[in-house]
PQR file of N, CA, C, O and H, with PARSE charges and radii, in Angstrom:
ATOM      1  N   MET A   1       0.826  -1.192   0.000 -0.4000 1.5000
ATOM      2  CA  MET A   1       0.000   0.000   0.000 -0.0000 2.0000
ATOM      3  C   MET A   1       0.872   1.258   0.000  0.5500 1.7000
ATOM      4  O   MET A   1       0.660   2.164  -0.807 -0.5500 1.4000
ATOM      5  N   GLU A   2       1.842   1.311   0.898 -0.4000 1.5000
ATOM      6  CA  GLU A   2       2.680   2.506   1.011 -0.0000 2.0000
ATOM      7  C   GLU A   2       3.454   2.771  -0.281  0.5500 1.7000
ATOM      8  O   GLU A   2       3.652   3.925  -0.660 -0.5500 1.4000
ATOM      9  H   GLU A   2       2.013   0.576   1.554  0.4000 1.0000
ATOM     10  N   GLN A   3       3.888   1.719  -0.949 -0.4000 1.5000
ATOM     11  CA  GLN A   3       4.606   1.909  -2.219 -0.0000 2.0000
ATOM     12  C   GLN A   3       3.715   2.576  -3.264  0.5500 1.7000
ATOM     13  O   GLN A   3       4.169   3.452  -3.999 -0.5500 1.4000
ATOM     14  H   GLN A   3       3.727   0.782  -0.641  0.4000 1.0000
ATOM     15  N   LYS A   4       2.480   2.175  -3.329 -0.4000 1.5000
ATOM     16  CA  LYS A   4       1.549   2.757  -4.302 -0.0000 2.0000
ATOM     17  C   LYS A   4       1.282   4.223  -3.966  0.5500 1.7000
ATOM     18  O   LYS A   4       1.210   5.061  -4.865 -0.5500 1.4000
ATOM     19  H   LYS A   4       2.111   1.463  -2.732  0.4000 1.0000
ATOM     20  N   LEU A   5       1.136   4.533  -2.688 -0.4000 1.5000
ATOM     21  CA  LEU A   5       0.887   5.914  -2.289 -0.0000 2.0000
ATOM     22  C   LEU A   5       2.111   6.790  -2.559  0.5500 1.7000
ATOM     23  O   LEU A   5       1.968   7.932  -2.996 -0.5500 1.4000
ATOM     24  H   LEU A   5       1.195   3.852  -1.958  0.4000 1.0000
ATOM     25  N   ARG A   6       3.298   6.270  -2.305 -0.4000 1.5000
ATOM     26  CA  ARG A   6       4.523   7.029  -2.593 -0.0000 2.0000
ATOM     27  C   ARG A   6       4.689   7.244  -4.097  0.5500 1.7000
ATOM     28  O   ARG A   6       5.116   8.312  -4.534 -0.5500 1.4000
ATOM     29  H   ARG A   6       3.413   5.342  -1.949  0.4000 1.0000
ATOM     30  N   ALA A   7       4.351   6.234  -4.876 -0.4000 1.5000
ATOM     31  CA  ALA A   7       4.426   6.386  -6.331 -0.0000 2.0000
ATOM     32  C   ALA A   7       3.475   7.481  -6.798  0.5500 1.7000
ATOM     33  O   ALA A   7       3.809   8.245  -7.704 -0.5500 1.4000
ATOM     34  H   ALA A   7       4.004   5.366  -4.522  0.4000 1.0000
ATOM     35  N   PHE A   8       2.304   7.565  -6.195 -0.4000 1.5000
ATOM     36  CA  PHE A   8       1.354   8.628  -6.512 -0.0000 2.0000
ATOM     37  C   PHE A   8       1.954   9.985  -6.159  0.5500 1.7000
ATOM     38  O   PHE A   8       1.837  10.934  -6.934 -0.5500 1.4000
ATOM     39  H   PHE A   8       2.032   6.944  -5.460  0.4000 1.0000
ATOM     40  N   ASP A   9       2.594  10.085  -4.995 -0.4000 1.5000
ATOM     41  CA  ASP A   9       3.237  11.336  -4.585 -0.0000 2.0000
ATOM     42  C   ASP A   9       4.288  11.789  -5.598  0.5500 1.7000
ATOM     43  O   ASP A   9       4.431  12.983  -5.863 -0.5500 1.4000
ATOM     44  H   ASP A   9       2.689   9.314  -4.365  0.4000 1.0000
ATOM     45  N   LEU A  10       5.001  10.851  -6.147 -0.4000 1.5000
ATOM     46  CA  LEU A  10       6.107  11.177  -7.051 -0.0000 2.0000
ATOM     47  C   LEU A  10       5.679  11.367  -8.501  0.5500 1.7000
ATOM     48  O   LEU A  10       6.486  11.782  -9.333 -0.5500 1.4000
ATOM     49  H   LEU A  10       4.885   9.881  -5.932  0.4000 1.0000
ATOM     50  N   ASP A  11       4.445  11.076  -8.808 -0.4000 1.5000
ATOM     51  CA  ASP A  11       3.950  11.204 -10.184 -0.0000 2.0000
ATOM     52  C   ASP A  11       3.480  12.641 -10.428  0.5500 1.7000
ATOM     53  O   ASP A  11       2.396  13.029  -9.991 -0.5500 1.4000
ATOM     54  H   ASP A  11       3.789  10.740  -8.133  0.4000 1.0000
ATOM     55  N   MET A  12       4.278  13.400 -11.109 -0.4000 1.5000
ATOM     56  CA  MET A  12       4.013  14.821 -11.315 -0.0000 2.0000
ATOM     57  C   MET A  12       2.862  15.101 -12.280  0.5500 1.7000
ATOM     58  O   MET A  12       2.458  16.253 -12.438 -0.5500 1.4000
ATOM     59  H   MET A  12       5.158  13.085 -11.464  0.4000 1.0000
ATOM     60  N   ARG A  13       2.335  14.071 -12.922 -0.4000 1.5000
ATOM     61  CA  ARG A  13       1.179  14.270 -13.803 -0.0000 2.0000
ATOM     62  C   ARG A  13      -0.027  14.794 -13.042  0.5500 1.7000
ATOM     63  O   ARG A  13      -0.933  15.380 -13.634 -0.5500 1.4000
ATOM     64  H   ARG A  13       2.663  13.135 -12.795  0.4000 1.0000
ATOM     65  N   PHE A  14      -0.041  14.585 -11.733 -0.4000 1.5000
ATOM     66  CA  PHE A  14      -1.202  14.960 -10.931 -0.0000 2.0000
ATOM     67  C   PHE A  14      -0.986  16.257 -10.158  0.5500 1.7000
ATOM     68  O   PHE A  14      -1.758  16.578  -9.255 -0.5500 1.4000
ATOM     69  H   PHE A  14       0.695  14.109 -11.252  0.4000 1.0000
ATOM     70  N   GLY A  15       0.037  16.985 -10.501 -0.4000 1.5000
ATOM     71  CA  GLY A  15       0.288  18.291  -9.903 -0.0000 2.0000
ATOM     72  C   GLY A  15       1.098  18.220  -8.622  0.5500 1.7000
ATOM     73  O   GLY A  15       1.399  17.135  -8.124 -0.5500 1.4000
ATOM     74  H   GLY A  15       0.665  16.723 -11.235  0.4000 1.0000
ATOM     75  N   PRO A  16       1.450  19.386  -8.090 -0.5600 1.5000
ATOM     76  CA  PRO A  16       2.258  19.434  -6.872  0.2800 2.0000
ATOM     77  C   PRO A  16       1.492  18.906  -5.666  0.5500 1.7000
ATOM     78  O   PRO A  16       0.261  18.898  -5.648 -0.5500 1.4000
ATOM     79  N   CYS A  17       2.247  18.463  -4.652 -0.4000 1.5000
ATOM     80  CA  CYS A  17       1.594  17.878  -3.487 -0.0000 2.0000
ATOM     81  C   CYS A  17       1.966  18.560  -2.177  0.5500 1.7000
ATOM     82  O   CYS A  17       1.489  18.141  -1.122 -0.5500 1.4000
ATOM     83  H   CYS A  17       3.246  18.469  -4.666  0.4000 1.0000
ATOM     84  N   LEU A  18       2.783  19.574  -2.207 -0.4000 1.5000
ATOM     85  CA  LEU A  18       3.150  20.255  -0.967 -0.0000 2.0000
ATOM     86  C   LEU A  18       1.966  21.008  -0.384  0.5500 1.7000
ATOM     87  O   LEU A  18       1.249  21.715  -1.091 -0.5500 1.4000
ATOM     88  H   LEU A  18       3.171  19.915  -3.064  0.4000 1.0000
ATOM     89  N   GLY A  19       1.776  20.844   0.912 -0.4000 1.5000
ATOM     90  CA  GLY A  19       0.749  21.598   1.606 -0.0000 2.0000
ATOM     91  C   GLY A  19      -0.657  21.037   1.532  0.5500 1.7000
ATOM     92  O   GLY A  19      -1.589  21.644   2.061 -0.5500 1.4000
ATOM     93  H   GLY A  19       2.359  20.269   1.487  0.4000 1.0000
ATOM     94  N   ILE A  20      -0.833  19.889   0.885 -0.4000 1.5000
ATOM     95  CA  ILE A  20      -2.155  19.268   0.815 -0.0000 2.0000
ATOM     96  C   ILE A  20      -2.030  17.771   1.090  0.5500 1.7000
ATOM     97  O   ILE A  20      -0.950  17.193   0.969 -0.5500 1.4000
ATOM     98  H   ILE A  20      -0.076  19.396   0.456  0.4000 1.0000
ATOM     99  N   THR A  21      -3.139  17.162   1.457 -0.4000 1.5000
ATOM    100  CA  THR A  21      -3.122  15.721   1.711 -0.0000 2.0000
ATOM    101  C   THR A  21      -3.163  14.968   0.378  0.5500 1.7000
ATOM    102  O   THR A  21      -3.421  15.549  -0.676 -0.5500 1.4000
ATOM    103  H   THR A  21      -4.016  17.631   1.556  0.4000 1.0000
ATOM    104  N   ARG A  22      -2.908  13.700   0.453 -0.4000 1.5000
ATOM    105  CA  ARG A  22      -2.976  12.872  -0.748 -0.0000 2.0000
ATOM    106  C   ARG A  22      -4.386  12.886  -1.336  0.5500 1.7000
ATOM    107  O   ARG A  22      -4.553  12.950  -2.553 -0.5500 1.4000
ATOM    108  H   ARG A  22      -2.698  13.228   1.309  0.4000 1.0000
ATOM    109  N   LEU A  23      -5.389  12.826  -0.478 -0.4000 1.5000
ATOM    110  CA  LEU A  23      -6.765  12.813  -0.974 -0.0000 2.0000
ATOM    111  C   LEU A  23      -7.117  14.151  -1.621  0.5500 1.7000
ATOM    112  O   LEU A  23      -7.779  14.175  -2.658 -0.5500 1.4000
ATOM    113  H   LEU A  23      -5.253  12.774   0.512  0.4000 1.0000
ATOM    114  N   GLN A  24      -6.689  15.258  -1.029 -0.4000 1.5000
ATOM    115  CA  GLN A  24      -6.929  16.567  -1.642 -0.0000 2.0000
ATOM    116  C   GLN A  24      -6.270  16.636  -3.018  0.5500 1.7000
ATOM    117  O   GLN A  24      -6.852  17.172  -3.961 -0.5500 1.4000
ATOM    118  H   GLN A  24      -6.151  15.239  -0.186  0.4000 1.0000
ATOM    119  N   ARG A  25      -5.073  16.102  -3.130 -0.4000 1.5000
ATOM    120  CA  ARG A  25      -4.369  16.092  -4.416 -0.0000 2.0000
ATOM    121  C   ARG A  25      -5.107  15.220  -5.425  0.5500 1.7000
ATOM    122  O   ARG A  25      -5.262  15.595  -6.587 -0.5500 1.4000
ATOM    123  H   ARG A  25      -4.600  15.667  -2.364  0.4000 1.0000
ATOM    124  N   TRP A  26      -5.565  14.046  -4.968 -0.4000 1.5000
ATOM    125  CA  TRP A  26      -6.309  13.155  -5.852 -0.0000 2.0000
ATOM    126  C   TRP A  26      -7.564  13.865  -6.358  0.5500 1.7000
ATOM    127  O   TRP A  26      -7.860  13.843  -7.553 -0.5500 1.4000
ATOM    128  H   TRP A  26      -5.440  13.742  -4.024  0.4000 1.0000
ATOM    129  N   GLU A  27      -8.298  14.494  -5.439 -0.4000 1.5000
ATOM    130  CA  GLU A  27      -9.541  15.169  -5.822 -0.0000 2.0000
ATOM    131  C   GLU A  27      -9.282  16.339  -6.771  0.5500 1.7000
ATOM    132  O   GLU A  27     -10.058  16.559  -7.701 -0.5500 1.4000
ATOM    133  H   GLU A  27      -8.058  14.513  -4.469  0.4000 1.0000
ATOM    134  N   ARG A  28      -8.212  17.086  -6.551 -0.4000 1.5000
ATOM    135  CA  ARG A  28      -7.869  18.188  -7.452 -0.0000 2.0000
ATOM    136  C   ARG A  28      -7.527  17.655  -8.838  0.5500 1.7000
ATOM    137  O   ARG A  28      -7.970  18.205  -9.846 -0.5500 1.4000
ATOM    138  H   ARG A  28      -7.582  16.907  -5.795  0.4000 1.0000
ATOM    139  N   ALA A  29      -6.744  16.592  -8.887 -0.4000 1.5000
ATOM    140  CA  ALA A  29      -6.379  15.993 -10.172 -0.0000 2.0000
ATOM    141  C   ALA A  29      -7.620  15.482 -10.893  0.5500 1.7000
ATOM    142  O   ALA A  29      -7.763  15.670 -12.101 -0.5500 1.4000
ATOM    143  H   ALA A  29      -6.384  16.146  -8.067  0.4000 1.0000
ATOM    144  N   HIS A  30      -8.503  14.847 -10.164 -0.4000 1.5000
ATOM    145  CA  HIS A  30      -9.745  14.327 -10.748 -0.0000 2.0000
ATOM    146  C   HIS A  30     -10.597  15.476 -11.301  0.5500 1.7000
ATOM    147  O   HIS A  30     -11.115  15.388 -12.414 -0.5500 1.4000
ATOM    148  H   HIS A  30      -8.387  14.695  -9.182  0.4000 1.0000
ATOM    149  N   ALA A  31     -10.738  16.542 -10.526 -0.4000 1.5000
ATOM    150  CA  ALA A  31     -11.546  17.692 -10.946 -0.0000 2.0000
ATOM    151  C   ALA A  31     -10.981  18.367 -12.192  0.5500 1.7000
ATOM    152  O   ALA A  31     -11.713  18.999 -12.953 -0.5500 1.4000
ATOM    153  H   ALA A  31     -10.317  16.614  -9.622  0.4000 1.0000
ATOM    154  N   ASN A  32      -9.668  18.225 -12.390 -0.4000 1.5000
ATOM    155  CA  ASN A  32      -9.021  18.826 -13.551 -0.0000 2.0000
ATOM    156  C   ASN A  32      -8.864  17.847 -14.713  0.5500 1.7000
ATOM    157  O   ASN A  32      -8.146  18.126 -15.673 -0.5500 1.4000
ATOM    158  H   ASN A  32      -9.074  17.711 -11.771  0.4000 1.0000
ATOM    159  N   GLY A  33      -9.538  16.702 -14.623 -0.4000 1.5000
ATOM    160  CA  GLY A  33      -9.519  15.742 -15.725 -0.0000 2.0000
ATOM    161  C   GLY A  33      -8.205  15.022 -15.928  0.5500 1.7000
ATOM    162  O   GLY A  33      -7.907  14.590 -17.041 -0.5500 1.4000
ATOM    163  H   GLY A  33     -10.122  16.475 -13.843  0.4000 1.0000
ATOM    164  N   LEU A  34      -7.404  14.880 -14.868 -0.4000 1.5000
ATOM    165  CA  LEU A  34      -6.091  14.246 -15.003 -0.0000 2.0000
ATOM    166  C   LEU A  34      -6.120  12.738 -14.769  0.5500 1.7000
ATOM    167  O   LEU A  34      -5.081  12.081 -14.840 -0.5500 1.4000
ATOM    168  H   LEU A  34      -7.647  15.231 -13.964  0.4000 1.0000
ATOM    169  N   ASN A  35      -7.280  12.196 -14.494 -0.4000 1.5000
ATOM    170  CA  ASN A  35      -7.488  10.749 -14.340 -0.0000 2.0000
ATOM    171  C   ASN A  35      -6.531  10.072 -13.352  0.5500 1.7000
ATOM    172  O   ASN A  35      -5.806   9.152 -13.728 -0.5500 1.4000
ATOM    173  H   ASN A  35      -8.123  12.729 -14.436  0.4000 1.0000
ATOM    174  N   PRO A  36      -6.526  10.520 -12.099 -0.5600 1.5000
ATOM    175  CA  PRO A  36      -5.693   9.828 -11.105  0.2800 2.0000
ATOM    176  C   PRO A  36      -6.243   8.420 -10.871  0.5500 1.7000
ATOM    177  O   PRO A  36      -7.438   8.189 -11.054 -0.5500 1.4000
ATOM    178  N   PRO A  37      -5.401   7.492 -10.475 -0.5600 1.5000
ATOM    179  CA  PRO A  37      -5.855   6.109 -10.288  0.2800 2.0000
ATOM    180  C   PRO A  37      -6.945   5.992  -9.221  0.5500 1.7000
ATOM    181  O   PRO A  37      -6.777   6.475  -8.101 -0.5500 1.4000
ATOM    182  N   ALA A  38      -8.043   5.360  -9.564 -0.4000 1.5000
ATOM    183  CA  ALA A  38      -9.144   5.159  -8.613 -0.0000 2.0000
ATOM    184  C   ALA A  38      -8.676   4.348  -7.409  0.5500 1.7000
ATOM    185  O   ALA A  38      -9.172   4.533  -6.298 -0.5500 1.4000
ATOM    186  H   ALA A  38      -8.180   4.968 -10.473  0.4000 1.0000
ATOM    187  N   GLU A  39      -7.733   3.463  -7.632 -0.4000 1.5000
ATOM    188  CA  GLU A  39      -7.208   2.628  -6.548 -0.0000 2.0000
ATOM    189  C   GLU A  39      -6.609   3.488  -5.432  0.5500 1.7000
ATOM    190  O   GLU A  39      -6.724   3.139  -4.257 -0.5500 1.4000
ATOM    191  H   GLU A  39      -7.330   3.313  -8.535  0.4000 1.0000
ATOM    192  N   ILE A  40      -5.982   4.592  -5.781 -0.4000 1.5000
ATOM    193  CA  ILE A  40      -5.382   5.472  -4.773 -0.0000 2.0000
ATOM    194  C   ILE A  40      -6.462   6.063  -3.882  0.5500 1.7000
ATOM    195  O   ILE A  40      -6.312   6.091  -2.661 -0.5500 1.4000
ATOM    196  H   ILE A  40      -5.889   4.876  -6.735  0.4000 1.0000
ATOM    197  N   LYS A  41      -7.533   6.527  -4.472 -0.4000 1.5000
ATOM    198  CA  LYS A  41      -8.632   7.078  -3.667 -0.0000 2.0000
ATOM    199  C   LYS A  41      -9.205   6.005  -2.754  0.5500 1.7000
ATOM    200  O   LYS A  41      -9.490   6.278  -1.588 -0.5500 1.4000
ATOM    201  H   LYS A  41      -7.655   6.504  -5.464  0.4000 1.0000
ATOM    202  N   GLU A  42      -9.375   4.804  -3.257 -0.4000 1.5000
ATOM    203  CA  GLU A  42      -9.898   3.701  -2.449 -0.0000 2.0000
ATOM    204  C   GLU A  42      -8.978   3.401  -1.269  0.5500 1.7000
ATOM    205  O   GLU A  42      -9.446   3.191  -0.150 -0.5500 1.4000
ATOM    206  H   GLU A  42      -9.143   4.582  -4.204  0.4000 1.0000
ATOM    207  N   LEU A  43      -7.671   3.380  -1.520 -0.4000 1.5000
ATOM    208  CA  LEU A  43      -6.709   3.129  -0.447 -0.0000 2.0000
ATOM    209  C   LEU A  43      -6.781   4.223   0.616  0.5500 1.7000
ATOM    210  O   LEU A  43      -6.771   3.940   1.814 -0.5500 1.4000
ATOM    211  H   LEU A  43      -7.290   3.551  -2.429  0.4000 1.0000
ATOM    212  N   LEU A  44      -6.855   5.464   0.167 -0.4000 1.5000
ATOM    213  CA  LEU A  44      -6.888   6.590   1.099 -0.0000 2.0000
ATOM    214  C   LEU A  44      -8.165   6.611   1.927  0.5500 1.7000
ATOM    215  O   LEU A  44      -8.134   6.947   3.110 -0.5500 1.4000
ATOM    216  H   LEU A  44      -6.864   5.694  -0.806  0.4000 1.0000
ATOM    217  N   GLU A  45      -9.265   6.260   1.322 -0.4000 1.5000
ATOM    218  CA  GLU A  45     -10.527   6.241   2.049 -0.0000 2.0000
ATOM    219  C   GLU A  45     -10.611   5.063   3.017  0.5500 1.7000
ATOM    220  O   GLU A  45     -11.336   5.128   4.009 -0.5500 1.4000
ATOM    221  H   GLU A  45      -9.290   5.987   0.360  0.4000 1.0000
ATOM    222  N   ALA A  46      -9.881   3.997   2.739 -0.4000 1.5000
ATOM    223  CA  ALA A  46      -9.929   2.798   3.581 -0.0000 2.0000
ATOM    224  C   ALA A  46      -8.945   2.858   4.753  0.5500 1.7000
ATOM    225  O   ALA A  46      -9.150   2.176   5.758 -0.5500 1.4000
ATOM    226  H   ALA A  46      -9.291   3.944   1.933  0.4000 1.0000
ATOM    227  N   THR A  47      -7.901   3.646   4.646 -0.4000 1.5000
ATOM    228  CA  THR A  47      -6.883   3.639   5.695 -0.0000 2.0000
ATOM    229  C   THR A  47      -7.338   4.390   6.940  0.5500 1.7000
ATOM    230  O   THR A  47      -8.058   5.386   6.867 -0.5500 1.4000
ATOM    231  H   THR A  47      -7.734   4.199   3.830  0.4000 1.0000
ATOM    232  N   THR A  48      -6.897   3.881   8.077 -0.4000 1.5000
ATOM    233  CA  THR A  48      -7.151   4.565   9.343 -0.0000 2.0000
ATOM    234  C   THR A  48      -5.865   5.180   9.888  0.5500 1.7000
ATOM    235  O   THR A  48      -5.872   5.811  10.945 -0.5500 1.4000
ATOM    236  H   THR A  48      -6.312   3.072   8.137  0.4000 1.0000
ATOM    237  N   ASN A  49      -4.776   4.997   9.173 -0.4000 1.5000
ATOM    238  CA  ASN A  49      -3.472   5.523   9.578 -0.0000 2.0000
ATOM    239  C   ASN A  49      -3.336   6.961   9.089  0.5500 1.7000
ATOM    240  O   ASN A  49      -3.257   7.187   7.881 -0.5500 1.4000
ATOM    241  H   ASN A  49      -4.770   4.484   8.314  0.4000 1.0000
ATOM    242  N   PRO A  50      -3.307   7.939   9.992 -0.5600 1.5000
ATOM    243  CA  PRO A  50      -3.214   9.344   9.578  0.2800 2.0000
ATOM    244  C   PRO A  50      -1.967   9.655   8.745  0.5500 1.7000
ATOM    245  O   PRO A  50      -2.012  10.514   7.864 -0.5500 1.4000
ATOM    246  N   ALA A  51      -0.868   8.971   9.013 -0.4000 1.5000
ATOM    247  CA  ALA A  51       0.372   9.220   8.266 -0.0000 2.0000
ATOM    248  C   ALA A  51       0.210   8.838   6.797  0.5500 1.7000
ATOM    249  O   ALA A  51       0.833   9.454   5.933 -0.5500 1.4000
ATOM    250  H   ALA A  51      -0.831   8.273   9.728  0.4000 1.0000
ATOM    251  N   GLN A  52      -0.604   7.844   6.503 -0.4000 1.5000
ATOM    252  CA  GLN A  52      -0.796   7.438   5.120 -0.0000 2.0000
ATOM    253  C   GLN A  52      -1.680   8.413   4.359  0.5500 1.7000
ATOM    254  O   GLN A  52      -1.690   8.407   3.128 -0.5500 1.4000
ATOM    255  H   GLN A  52      -1.110   7.344   7.205  0.4000 1.0000
ATOM    256  N   LYS A  53      -2.407   9.235   5.060 -0.4000 1.5000
ATOM    257  CA  LYS A  53      -3.248  10.240   4.400 -0.0000 2.0000
ATOM    258  C   LYS A  53      -2.432  11.448   3.964  0.5500 1.7000
ATOM    259  O   LYS A  53      -2.834  12.193   3.070 -0.5500 1.4000
ATOM    260  H   LYS A  53      -2.399   9.240   6.060  0.4000 1.0000
ATOM    261  N   GLU A  54      -1.280  11.633   4.604 -0.4000 1.5000
ATOM    262  CA  GLU A  54      -0.380  12.734   4.251 -0.0000 2.0000
ATOM    263  C   GLU A  54       0.522  12.299   3.109  0.5500 1.7000
ATOM    264  O   GLU A  54       0.692  11.104   2.866 -0.5500 1.4000
ATOM    265  H   GLU A  54      -0.953  11.027   5.330  0.4000 1.0000
ATOM    266  N   ASN A  55       1.102  13.274   2.404 -0.4000 1.5000
ATOM    267  CA  ASN A  55       1.975  12.917   1.296 -0.0000 2.0000
ATOM    268  C   ASN A  55       3.409  12.699   1.768  0.5500 1.7000
ATOM    269  O   ASN A  55       3.757  12.979   2.915 -0.5500 1.4000
ATOM    270  H   ASN A  55       0.963  14.245   2.602  0.4000 1.0000
ATOM    271  N   LEU A  56       4.210  12.204   0.871 -0.4000 1.5000
ATOM    272  CA  LEU A  56       5.605  11.887   1.147 -0.0000 2.0000
ATOM    273  C   LEU A  56       6.378  13.086   1.677  0.5500 1.7000
ATOM    274  O   LEU A  56       7.318  12.919   2.455 -0.5500 1.4000
ATOM    275  H   LEU A  56       3.927  11.977  -0.060  0.4000 1.0000
ATOM    276  N   TRP A  57       6.002  14.275   1.272 -0.4000 1.5000
ATOM    277  CA  TRP A  57       6.730  15.507   1.618 -0.0000 2.0000
ATOM    278  C   TRP A  57       6.145  16.212   2.826  0.5500 1.7000
ATOM    279  O   TRP A  57       6.475  17.374   3.063 -0.5500 1.4000
ATOM    280  H   TRP A  57       5.239  14.411   0.641  0.4000 1.0000
ATOM    281  N   ARG A  58       5.299  15.563   3.590 -0.4000 1.5000
ATOM    282  CA  ARG A  58       4.602  16.202   4.717 -0.0000 2.0000
ATOM    283  C   ARG A  58       5.543  16.912   5.688  0.5500 1.7000
ATOM    284  O   ARG A  58       5.181  17.949   6.243 -0.5500 1.4000
ATOM    285  H   ARG A  58       5.032  14.619   3.397  0.4000 1.0000
ATOM    286  N   ASP A  59       6.737  16.375   5.900 -0.4000 1.5000
ATOM    287  CA  ASP A  59       7.663  16.968   6.853 -0.0000 2.0000
ATOM    288  C   ASP A  59       8.427  18.159   6.286  0.5500 1.7000
ATOM    289  O   ASP A  59       9.089  18.877   7.035 -0.5500 1.4000
ATOM    290  H   ASP A  59       7.031  15.533   5.448  0.4000 1.0000
ATOM    291  N   TYR A  60       8.346  18.378   4.983 -0.4000 1.5000
ATOM    292  CA  TYR A  60       9.114  19.446   4.370 -0.0000 2.0000
ATOM    293  C   TYR A  60       8.317  20.726   4.177  0.5500 1.7000
ATOM    294  O   TYR A  60       8.907  21.782   3.948 -0.5500 1.4000
ATOM    295  H   TYR A  60       7.808  17.794   4.375  0.4000 1.0000
ATOM    296  N   LYS A  61       7.008  20.663   4.261 -0.4000 1.5000
ATOM    297  CA  LYS A  61       6.198  21.840   3.990 -0.0000 2.0000
ATOM    298  C   LYS A  61       6.471  22.983   4.957  0.5500 1.7000
ATOM    299  O   LYS A  61       6.326  24.149   4.591 -0.5500 1.4000
ATOM    300  H   LYS A  61       6.529  19.805   4.447  0.4000 1.0000
ATOM    301  N   ASP A  62       6.867  22.664   6.195 -0.4000 1.5000
ATOM    302  CA  ASP A  62       7.126  23.710   7.179 -0.0000 2.0000
ATOM    303  C   ASP A  62       8.529  24.309   7.057  0.5500 1.7000
ATOM    304  O   ASP A  62       8.846  25.282   7.742 -0.5500 1.4000
ATOM    305  H   ASP A  62       6.985  21.716   6.493  0.4000 1.0000
ATOM    306  N   THR A  63       9.364  23.742   6.196 -0.4000 1.5000
ATOM    307  CA  THR A  63      10.714  24.266   6.033 -0.0000 2.0000
ATOM    308  C   THR A  63      10.829  25.256   4.888  0.5500 1.7000
ATOM    309  O   THR A  63      11.888  25.852   4.686 -0.5500 1.4000
ATOM    310  H   THR A  63       9.107  22.952   5.640  0.4000 1.0000
ATOM    311  N   LEU A  64       9.764  25.436   4.145 -0.4000 1.5000
ATOM    312  CA  LEU A  64       9.806  26.341   2.995 -0.0000 2.0000
ATOM    313  C   LEU A  64       9.599  27.776   3.405  0.5500 1.7000
ATOM    314  O   LEU A  64       9.605  28.668   2.557 -0.5500 1.4000
ATOM    315  H   LEU A  64       8.904  24.953   4.308  0.4000 1.0000
TER
END
């Protein structure tokens, strides 16, 4: 699961991910017709782990 979520974070086709959650990024990409993988949304909605809802760069947003 974590590998798929990290791959989503690193896929620039879906826009930048700093400052937003993975689900927010997925929804923005979907709204803009970028066809993000439905599996990612399913994984994010199913997880109860708060860390998995954040993107790979979650710790860097406060350093900018």
